[in-house]
C-alpha positions in Angstrom: 11.2 -76.8 -133.8 9.3 -78.6 -136.2 10.1 -81.9 -136.9 11.4 -83.5 -140.9 9.4 -86.6 -141.4 10.1 -88.5 -145.0 6.9 -90.6 -146.2 7.6 -93.4 -149.0 4.4 -95.0 -150.8 5.1 -98.1 -152.6 2.4 -100.4 -152.3 1.0 -100.6 -156.2 1.7 -98.6 -158.9 2.7 -95.1 -157.8 6.3 -94.5 -156.5 5.5 -91.7 -153.7 7.7 -89.4 -151.8 6.4 -87.1 -149.8 7.9 -84.9 -147.0 6.4 -82.9 -144.1 7.2 -80.6 -140.8 5.5 -81.5 -137.9 5.1 -78.6 -135.5 5.0 -78.7 -132.2 0.9 -77.5 -132.2 0.1 -80.6 -133.5 -0.3 -79.3 -137.3 1.9 -81.0 -140.1 2.9 -78.9 -142.7 3.2 -80.4 -146.5 6.9 -79.3 -147.9 7.4 -81.8 -151.0 5.5 -84.6 -152.9 6.7 -86.1 -155.8 4.8 -89.0 -157.3 5.9 -91.4 -160.0 3.6 -93.3 -161.7 4.0 -96.4 -163.7 0.2 -97.0 -164.7 0.7 -96.2 -168.3 2.6 -99.7 -168.6 -0.1 -101.5 -166.7 -2.9 -99.6 -169.4 -2.1 -102.7 -171.9 -3.0 -105.2 -169.6 -6.3 -103.6 -168.4 -4.8 -103.9 -164.7 -2.4 -103.7 -162.6 1.0 -106.6 -163.3 2.4 -106.8 -160.0 6.1 -107.6 -161.4 6.1 -104.9 -163.7 5.0 -102.4 -160.9 8.0 -103.9 -158.5 10.3 -103.1 -161.3 8.9 -99.5 -161.7 9.3 -98.6 -158.0 13.0 -99.8 -158.5 13.8 -97.5 -161.2 12.1 -94.5 -159.8 12.6 -94.6 -155.9 15.7 -92.5 -156.5 14.9 -90.2 -158.3 12.0 -89.6 -156.6 13.7 -89.3 -153.8 15.9 -86.3 -155.2 13.2 -84.4 -156.7 11.3 -84.3 -153.6 14.1 -83.2 -152.0 15.0 -80.5 -154.6 10.9 -79.4 -154.2 11.7 -78.7 -150.1 14.8 -77.1 -150.5 16.1 -79.9 -147.9 19.2 -82.4 -147.6 18.9 -85.9 -146.1 20.5 -84.6 -143.7 17.5 -82.5 -142.3 15.2 -85.8 -141.4 14.1 -86.3 -138.6 12.6 -89.9 -139.2 11.8 -92.2 -142.2 7.6 -93.6 -142.7 6.8 -96.3 -144.9 3.8 -98.2 -146.2 4.4 -101.8 -144.4 1.1 -102.6 -145.7 -1.5 -103.9 -147.3 -0.4 -103.6 -150.9 1.4 -105.6 -153.2 3.7 -108.0 -151.5 6.8 -106.9 -154.0 6.3 -103.4 -154.6 6.1 -103.1 -150.4 9.0 -104.5 -150.2 10.8 -102.2 -152.5 9.6 -99.3 -150.9 10.3 -101.1 -147.1 14.1 -101.7 -148.0 14.4 -98.0 -149.2 13.1 -96.4 -145.8 15.3 -98.8 -144.1 18.9 -97.7 -145.7 17.5 -94.5 -145.3 16.6 -94.6 -142.1 19.7 -96.5 -140.8 22.4 -94.3 -142.9 21.3 -91.2 -141.4 20.4 -92.5 -138.0 16.8 -91.7 -137.4 13.6 -93.4 -136.3 12.1 -95.3 -138.9 8.5 -95.9 -139.0 6.0 -98.7 -140.7 2.9 -97.8 -141.1 -0.8 -99.1 -143.0 -1.5 -97.6 -145.9 -5.0 -97.4 -145.3 -4.5 -95.1 -142.4 -2.1 -93.1 -144.4 -5.5 -91.9 -146.8 -7.4 -90.7 -143.5 -4.1 -88.7 -142.2 -3.7 -87.0 -145.3 -6.6 -84.9 -144.7 -4.4 -83.3 -142.0 -2.5 -82.0 -144.6 -4.9 -79.6 -146.1 -7.9 -79.3 -143.3 -5.8 -79.2 -140.1 -6.4 -81.8 -137.0 -9.2 -84.4 -137.0 -11.6 -84.2 -134.7 -12.4 -87.6 -132.9 -14.0 -89.6 -133.2 -14.6 -89.3 -137.0 -15.6 -91.5 -139.4 -14.0 -92.4 -142.4 -14.8 -93.7 -146.1 -12.0 -95.1 -147.7 -12.8 -95.7 -151.5 -9.8 -96.6 -153.8 -8.8 -99.2 -156.4 -8.6 -102.1 -154.0 -10.9 -100.9 -151.3 -14.0 -99.5 -150.3 -14.5 -99.3 -146.5 -16.4 -97.4 -143.5 -13.9 -96.9 -140.2 -14.6 -95.4 -136.7 -11.2 -93.3 -136.1 -10.7 -92.6 -132.5 -6.6 -92.2 -132.9 -5.0 -91.8 -136.3 -2.0 -93.1 -134.5 -3.3 -95.8 -133.4 -7.1 -96.5 -133.0 -8.8 -96.7 -135.8 -12.0 -99.1 -136.3 -13.7 -100.8 -138.7 -17.4 -101.0 -139.0 -18.0 -101.8 -142.6 -16.1 -102.9 -145.8 -16.7 -104.5 -149.0 -17.2 -108.4 -149.5 -16.1 -108.6 -152.8 -15.0 -105.9 -155.9 -13.9 -102.3 -154.1 -16.0 -99.7 -155.9 -12.4 -98.4 -158.0 -12.4 -102.6 -159.1 -16.1 -101.9 -160.3 -14.7 -98.7 -162.3 -12.0 -100.2 -163.8 -14.3 -103.2 -165.3 -17.2 -100.8 -166.6 -14.6 -99.0 -168.2 -13.8 -102.2 -169.9 -17.5 -102.8 -170.5 -17.6 -99.6 -172.5 -13.9 -99.4 -174.4 -13.0 -96.7 -172.0 -9.2 -96.5 -170.7 -7.8 -97.6 -167.7 -8.1 -96.5 -164.9 -11.3 -96.2 -165.1 -12.3 -93.7 -163.0 -11.4 -90.7 -164.8 -12.9 -91.8 -168.2 -16.5 -92.6 -166.7 -16.4 -89.7 -164.3 -15.7 -87.6 -167.8 -18.6 -89.7 -170.1 -20.8 -89.5 -167.0 -21.2 -85.8 -167.3 -23.4 -86.1 -171.0 -25.5 -88.9 -169.7 -28.2 -89.2 -167.6 -27.8 -90.6 -164.1 -31.4 -92.1 -164.0 -32.2 -93.3 -167.4 -30.7 -96.9 -166.7 -32.1 -98.2 -162.7 -28.9 -100.0 -162.1 -29.3 -102.1 -158.3 -28.0 -101.0 -155.0 -26.0 -103.7 -153.6 -26.3 -104.9 -150.3 -29.0 -102.4 -149.3 -31.7 -104.7 -148.6 -33.6 -105.0 -144.6 -31.5 -108.5 -144.3 -28.0 -107.4 -145.7 -25.0 -106.0 -143.3 -26.0 -102.2 -143.0 -22.5 -100.6 -143.2 -20.9 -103.5 -146.1 -20.7 -103.0 -149.8 -20.6 -105.2 -152.9 -20.1 -104.0 -155.9 -19.6 -107.6 -158.2 -23.2 -107.9 -158.9 -23.9 -103.9 -160.1 -21.2 -104.9 -162.7 -22.6 -108.0 -163.5 -25.9 -105.5 -163.9 -23.9 -103.5 -166.6 -22.6 -106.4 -168.7 -25.6 -107.8 -168.8 -27.5 -104.8 -169.9 -24.5 -103.4 -172.3 -24.4 -107.1 -173.7 -28.8 -107.2 -174.6 -28.2 -103.7 -176.4 -25.4 -105.1 -178.7 -27.4 -108.3 -178.9 -30.3 -106.6 -180.0 -28.4 -104.2 -182.5 -28.4 -100.7 -180.4 -25.4 -98.4 -179.9 -25.0 -98.6 -176.4 -25.3 -95.3 -175.0 -22.1 -95.0 -172.8 -22.8 -91.5 -171.4 -26.1 -92.8 -170.0 -24.3 -95.9 -169.0 -21.2 -94.4 -167.3 -24.3 -91.7 -165.6 -26.5 -94.8 -164.0 -23.0 -96.9 -162.7 -21.9 -94.1 -161.2 -25.0 -93.0 -159.6 -25.4 -96.1 -158.7 -22.4 -96.2 -157.0 -22.2 -92.7 -155.2 -25.8 -93.5 -153.6 -24.7 -96.4 -151.9 -21.7 -95.1 -150.4 -22.8 -92.3 -149.5 -25.8 -93.3 -148.4 -24.2 -95.6 -145.9 -21.4 -93.3 -144.8 -24.2 -90.7 -143.6 -26.3 -93.1 -141.5 -22.9 -94.9 -140.3 -22.1 -91.8 -138.6 -25.9 -90.5 -137.6 -25.9 -93.8 -135.5 -22.5 -93.3 -134.3 -22.9 -89.9 -133.2 -20.3 -88.6 -135.2 -20.3 -85.4 -136.4 -17.5 -85.4 -139.7 -17.1 -87.9 -142.1 -13.7 -88.0 -144.0 -13.7 -89.3 -147.6 -10.5 -90.2 -149.0 -8.5 -92.7 -151.8 -8.5 -91.9 -154.9 -12.7 -92.3 -156.3 -12.7 -89.6 -153.3 -11.7 -87.4 -156.3 -14.9 -88.4 -158.2 -17.2 -85.9 -159.3 -20.4 -87.3 -158.6 -19.5 -89.0 -155.1 -18.0 -85.6 -153.5 -21.4 -83.7 -155.1 -23.6 -85.9 -153.2 -21.7 -86.6 -150.3 -21.8 -82.4 -149.6 -25.4 -83.2 -150.1 -26.4 -85.6 -147.9 -24.0 -84.6 -145.0 -25.2 -81.3 -145.3 -29.0 -82.3 -144.8 -27.4 -84.6 -142.1 -25.8 -81.6 -140.4 -22.3 -83.2 -140.4 -18.9 -81.4 -141.4 -17.3 -82.9 -144.5 -14.0 -83.2 -145.4 -12.0 -84.3 -148.9 -8.5 -83.7 -149.6 -8.3 -82.8 -152.9 -7.5 -85.0 -156.0 -3.7 -85.1 -156.0 -4.0 -85.8 -152.1 -6.8 -88.7 -152.3 -4.3 -90.8 -154.8 -1.3 -92.8 -153.7 1.7 -90.7 -152.1 4.3 -90.3 -150.4 2.9 -87.1 -148.6 -0.2 -89.4 -147.1 2.4 -91.5 -145.1 4.7 -88.9 -144.1 1.8 -87.4 -142.9 1.0 -90.4 -140.9 4.5 -91.1 -139.4 4.4 -87.5 -138.5 1.6 -88.5 -135.7 2.3 -91.3 -134.9 6.1 -89.6 -133.8 3.9 -87.1 -132.1 1.9 -89.7 -130.6 5.1 -91.3 -128.5 5.3 -94.9 -130.3 7.8 -96.8 -130.7 9.6 -96.8 -134.1 9.3 -99.9 -136.2 13.0 -102.0 -135.9 15.3 -102.3 -138.8 14.0 -106.1 -139.4 10.5 -104.7 -140.6 9.1 -106.6 -143.7 6.1 -106.0 -145.8 2.8 -107.2 -144.7 -0.2 -107.7 -147.7 -2.3 -108.1 -145.9 -2.1 -105.6 -143.0 -5.5 -105.1 -141.2 -6.5 -101.6 -141.0 -6.7 -101.3 -137.1 -3.0 -101.9 -137.2 -1.4 -99.1 -137.3 2.4 -98.9 -136.8 4.0 -102.2 -137.6 
């Protein structure tokens, strides 16, 4: 008989509640995925304001939970375990979700699992494509994280082999969007503008690709600065900034580095599957270039659909289902949030 896992996500600006059914054959079925976003409240600031995010989670948690159970046609008494993001993320935002999860777990007398947000972004792929081949490589690309991860066991054996040394790819998108007077968050507007641009129009730099650079680390701060200098130069000469060409050339530089390093890492490790996840995984150029390069290298590519790439409760429920199935000891009710939780700590 399937076990129902409730997942709660509140690490940043989305309040997510998901419900999954964990079956005896190891598959995990998505039953409900409800999200309340506070992104519009942050847009005028050009980034997430932690206090605003925390208050938004407080207001949205109960209504989002009710919507999830209504969508799944379930009642609270059907829940067999509760999983929640314990980190990494914004401290105040995390505490809202952790407090809610502890209350639900205590009231329902079911196990509580405090899990890693980053591992959740990988586990969510199992809701669409089934169990993960092991080992596999994951390229996690979001607003706050850009990492290459080796996954030997989604429930407890994840190793970082590369990470960003400065800006994450998503942060670079937001900053470049601001330079081009595009809306926040910057990912979708830049992707849209790039469709009408020439990706070869401007030769923006590819960070951390020199012979002495770490093979699998990333850097996007220099790229962001290069875009800023190019835009300032054009404006200083009294020229109109070609937004579409700048967006396309910037996006090409990001996708080029991400996919090249990911495929190289998978090839050198002898890993046959690459999972691309996180909010930036929904980017059209990144997904297209990843497919092309994985096909050339004989690597299976798995990218969850866009809704599952962004922060949501379903990914936390999916990870909770795998952790529970692996027989790991549940978290205690004195569980606290850890804003700096390392990726190799899947369960707190």
